[in-house]
N, C-alpha and C positions, 0 to 999 in steps of 0.2 A: 698427395699419394693416397691411393684407395686402400681400404681395409682388405687384408689378405688372410688374417687368422682371427678366429673368435675363440676365446677360452670361456668355458662354462663350468661353474662349480655347482653341482647338483645337490639339492637337499629335499626334504619332504614337501615344503610349501613355498620356499623361496629359492630362486636361482640367481646367482651372481654372474653377470656377463661382462667380459672385457674384450674390446675390439682393438687389434694392433695392426699397424701398417707394415709395409715391407721393410722399413728401417728399424722396426721394433718399438716405435713410439705408440703409447697408448692413445687411442682416439676417443674411446668411450668406456665408461664403467657404469653399470646400472644393476640394481636388484629388481627382479621381476617375479610376480606370482605365477602360478601354473598357467592360467589362461593367457596372461600377457606374454609369457615365454613362448607358448605355442604360436601365438600370432606373430611374434618377433621372428621365430625360427622359420616360419613360412615365407618371410620377406628377405631372408639372407640370400644374396646373389649366388648364382651357380659359380663354382670354382673357388668359393671361400672355404677354407679349412675350418671346421668346427671341432674343437677338442673338448671332450667332456671328462670331468673328474668328479668322483663321488666322495 
């Protein structure tokens, strides 16, 4: 099953990312710096919901 939702916890220097599939199973968890987050976000497929929380 493919990723349909990405949750992002925003902070000053570190962003926590969680990818969830349609069944609600966590596929990936990762902490990213500012530059790595920008590169990651540019690669998220169209149609994926990205929910951000500060």
